[in-house]
VEXTOR-742638 format. One record per residue (C-alpha): residue number from 0; residue in one letter; x, y, z. Coordinates in pm, 1 decimal. Each point is the difference from the previous one (the first is absolute). Last residue first. Layout:
VEXTOR-742638
<atom><nuti>NUM</nuti><panu>a</panu><u>X</u><v>Y</v><w>Z</w></atom>
...
This chain:
VEXTOR-742638
<atom><nuti>64</nuti><panu>x</panu><u>316.1</u><v>579.6</v><w>901.5</w></atom>
<atom><nuti>63</nuti><panu>x</panu><u>-295.9</u><v>-62.4</v><w>-147.8</w></atom>
<atom><nuti>62</nuti><panu>x</panu><u>-322.4</u><v>2.4</v><w>145.8</w></atom>
<atom><nuti>61</nuti><panu>x</panu><u>-192.7</u><v>237.7</v><w>-228.2</w></atom>
<atom><nuti>60</nuti><panu>x</panu><u>201.0</u><v>89.4</v><w>-329.6</w></atom>
<atom><nuti>59</nuti><panu>x</panu><u>290.6</u><v>258.8</v><w>-19.7</w></atom>
<atom><nuti>58</nuti><panu>x</panu><u>-105.7</u><v>313.1</v><w>-263.5</w></atom>
<atom><nuti>57</nuti><panu>x</panu><u>211.7</u><v>119.0</v><w>-280.1</w></atom>
<atom><nuti>56</nuti><panu>x</panu><u>-226.2</u><v>301.7</v><w>-200.8</w></atom>
<atom><nuti>55</nuti><panu>x</panu><u>126.3</u><v>103.7</v><w>-325.9</w></atom>
<atom><nuti>54</nuti><panu>x</panu><u>-209.0</u><v>293.9</v><w>-136.2</w></atom>
<atom><nuti>53</nuti><panu>x</panu><u>-5.5</u><v>63.2</v><w>-370.4</w></atom>
<atom><nuti>52</nuti><panu>x</panu><u>-21.0</u><v>277.3</v><w>-212.5</w></atom>
<atom><nuti>51</nuti><panu>x</panu><u>-90.2</u><v>-59.3</v><w>-408.4</w></atom>
<atom><nuti>50</nuti><panu>x</panu><u>70.2</u><v>161.5</v><w>-318.2</w></atom>
<atom><nuti>49</nuti><panu>x</panu><u>212.2</u><v>-304.5</v><w>-122.0</w></atom>
<atom><nuti>48</nuti><panu>x</panu><u>327.5</u><v>206.2</v><w>-106.9</w></atom>
<atom><nuti>47</nuti><panu>x</panu><u>-24.5</u><v>243.3</v><w>319.0</w></atom>
<atom><nuti>46</nuti><panu>x</panu><u>-63.6</u><v>-300.9</v><w>261.4</w></atom>
<atom><nuti>45</nuti><panu>x</panu><u>-36.0</u><v>193.6</v><w>302.1</w></atom>
<atom><nuti>44</nuti><panu>x</panu><u>93.0</u><v>-154.3</v><w>311.5</w></atom>
<atom><nuti>43</nuti><panu>x</panu><u>-165.2</u><v>-46.8</v><w>379.7</w></atom>
<atom><nuti>42</nuti><panu>x</panu><u>143.9</u><v>-144.6</v><w>291.7</w></atom>
<atom><nuti>41</nuti><panu>x</panu><u>-136.3</u><v>-181.3</v><w>298.5</w></atom>
<atom><nuti>40</nuti><panu>x</panu><u>201.4</u><v>-207.7</v><w>283.5</w></atom>
<atom><nuti>39</nuti><panu>x</panu><u>-23.2</u><v>-263.9</v><w>243.2</w></atom>
<atom><nuti>38</nuti><panu>x</panu><u>-398.4</u><v>37.1</v><w>107.2</w></atom>
<atom><nuti>37</nuti><panu>x</panu><u>-129.8</u><v>-289.4</v><w>200.3</w></atom>
<atom><nuti>36</nuti><panu>x</panu><u>-271.4</u><v>-245.9</v><w>-92.9</w></atom>
<atom><nuti>35</nuti><panu>x</panu><u>-256.5</u><v>-128.1</v><w>236.5</w></atom>
<atom><nuti>34</nuti><panu>x</panu><u>-325.5</u><v>73.6</v><w>-199.7</w></atom>
<atom><nuti>33</nuti><panu>x</panu><u>-72.7</u><v>319.8</v><w>144.5</w></atom>
<atom><nuti>32</nuti><panu>x</panu><u>362.5</u><v>91.5</v><w>-123.0</w></atom>
<atom><nuti>31</nuti><panu>x</panu><u>-123.5</u><v>-118.3</v><w>-348.5</w></atom>
<atom><nuti>30</nuti><panu>x</panu><u>-328.5</u><v>233.6</v><w>-13.0</w></atom>
<atom><nuti>29</nuti><panu>x</panu><u>259.2</u><v>299.9</v><w>115.6</w></atom>
<atom><nuti>28</nuti><panu>x</panu><u>256.2</u><v>-41.6</v><w>-253.8</w></atom>
<atom><nuti>27</nuti><panu>x</panu><u>-238.9</u><v>-38.0</v><w>-275.6</w></atom>
<atom><nuti>26</nuti><panu>x</panu><u>-211.7</u><v>340.1</v><w>106.2</w></atom>
<atom><nuti>25</nuti><panu>x</panu><u>372.2</u><v>178.6</v><w>1.8</w></atom>
<atom><nuti>24</nuti><panu>x</panu><u>94.1</u><v>-143.9</v><w>-328.4</w></atom>
<atom><nuti>23</nuti><panu>x</panu><u>-349.4</u><v>121.0</v><w>-136.7</w></atom>
<atom><nuti>22</nuti><panu>x</panu><u>45.9</u><v>344.5</v><w>156.5</w></atom>
<atom><nuti>21</nuti><panu>x</panu><u>353.1</u><v>17.7</v><w>-137.4</w></atom>
<atom><nuti>20</nuti><panu>x</panu><u>-116.7</u><v>-128.5</v><w>-328.1</w></atom>
<atom><nuti>19</nuti><panu>x</panu><u>-255.0</u><v>290.4</v><w>-62.7</w></atom>
<atom><nuti>18</nuti><panu>x</panu><u>251.9</u><v>290.3</v><w>146.4</w></atom>
<atom><nuti>17</nuti><panu>x</panu><u>242.5</u><v>-120.1</v><w>-269.9</w></atom>
<atom><nuti>16</nuti><panu>x</panu><u>-303.5</u><v>-26.5</v><w>-276.3</w></atom>
<atom><nuti>15</nuti><panu>x</panu><u>-101.6</u><v>349.0</v><w>104.8</w></atom>
<atom><nuti>14</nuti><panu>x</panu><u>28.3</u><v>108.0</v><w>-422.8</w></atom>
<atom><nuti>13</nuti><panu>x</panu><u>161.5</u><v>-297.3</v><w>-192.5</w></atom>
<atom><nuti>12</nuti><panu>x</panu><u>215.1</u><v>-309.1</v><w>62.2</w></atom>
<atom><nuti>11</nuti><panu>x</panu><u>-186.2</u><v>-292.9</v><w>-36.1</w></atom>
<atom><nuti>10</nuti><panu>x</panu><u>-20.3</u><v>-203.0</v><w>319.0</w></atom>
<atom><nuti>9</nuti><panu>x</panu><u>156.4</u><v>-356.0</v><w>103.8</w></atom>
<atom><nuti>8</nuti><panu>x</panu><u>25.5</u><v>-109.1</v><w>396.4</w></atom>
<atom><nuti>7</nuti><panu>x</panu><u>288.1</u><v>-304.3</v><w>67.2</w></atom>
<atom><nuti>6</nuti><panu>x</panu><u>3.9</u><v>-229.7</v><w>269.8</w></atom>
<atom><nuti>5</nuti><panu>x</panu><u>272.1</u><v>-123.8</v><w>152.1</w></atom>
<atom><nuti>4</nuti><panu>x</panu><u>12.1</u><v>-305.9</v><w>224.1</w></atom>
<atom><nuti>3</nuti><panu>x</panu><u>191.8</u><v>-98.9</v><w>303.7</w></atom>
<atom><nuti>2</nuti><panu>x</panu><u>-16.6</u><v>-318.5</v><w>207.7</w></atom>
<atom><nuti>1</nuti><panu>x</panu><u>-54.6</u><v>-254.2</v><w>-330.9</w></atom>
<atom><nuti>0</nuti><panu>x</panu><u>-95.2</u><v>-365.6</v><w>137.7</w></atom>
């Protein structure tokens, strides 16, 4: 069983997309936290050539050491 999971959220880059992705990532982290996950890192990247903004969220699974 994996102790760490990495999640990727993606939004099309446009007006207010960074704020929308930030809110989506915050809601996602809160939802996973209630399931017992613990946040390790959260980072955001813009893919210039693809037109997307990404959120990479690393979380520790519940009941793992």
